[in-house]
N, C-alpha and C positions, 0 to 999 in steps of 0.2 A: 504494500500500500504506500503510495507516494505521500510526501509531506503536504502537498497542496490538497490532496483528498482528506488527510487528517484535519487540516485547517477547515475544509468545507464541512466536515461532519461536526467539528467543534462549533463552527458558525451556526449550523442548523440547530444544534443544541442550545446555544445562546439565544437564538431567536425564539425558540420554543419556551425557554424559561422566562424571557422578557415579556411574553404575552400573558404570563400568569399574574403579574403585578398590576395593580390599579394605577392609572395614569390620568392626570388632569387634562392633557392635550390629546387623549385617545391614542397614545403611542406614536404620534407622528414624528417627534424628534428621534425617538428610538429607531423608527423605521428608516429615516434618512441616514442615520449613522450606520445602521446595518447594511443598507444598500451601498453606501460608500466603502464599507469594508468588504462586502461580499463580491463586488464586481472584480477587483483584482484577484480574489481567491478563485472566482469562476474562470478568469483568464488563465490562471496557473493550472487549474484542472484541465482546461482545454489544451494547454501546451504539453503537460506531462502525461495525461491519461487519455487524451483523444476526445473526439467530438461526441461520441455516444455517452461517455461518462459525464462530460460537461452538460449535455442535454438532460441527463438524469438529475444532476445537481440543480440545474435551472428549474426543472419541473418541481423538484422538492422544495426549492426556495419559493417558487410561485404558489405552491400549495400552502406553505406556512404563512406567507405574506399575501394571502389571496385578496384581502380588501385593498391593499395598496395596488396590486395588479389590476383589480377591478376599477378602481378610481383612475388609474393611468389609462386604461382602455377607454373609459368614458370621456376622459379629457381629450384623448387623441381623436375620438369620434366627433366630439364637438368642434375641434379645430379643423378637421377635414371636411365635415359636412356643414 
């Protein structure tokens, strides 16, 4: 198991634990920080483990951060249409 994959699994665990706690801003600051940390990790997984593993990590991240992904899709839809 590569180091970037270990970081990705640790990142997924942190996101899961961060969702447990109550937040006044509905976790948006935590979400932005986790996205900023997660993108370089995802690039590392892509580089070291290949596209399929990076796709699996991306799907896992989108599943855990589904509301952020949903709001992003709605924002893009509003901008395009």
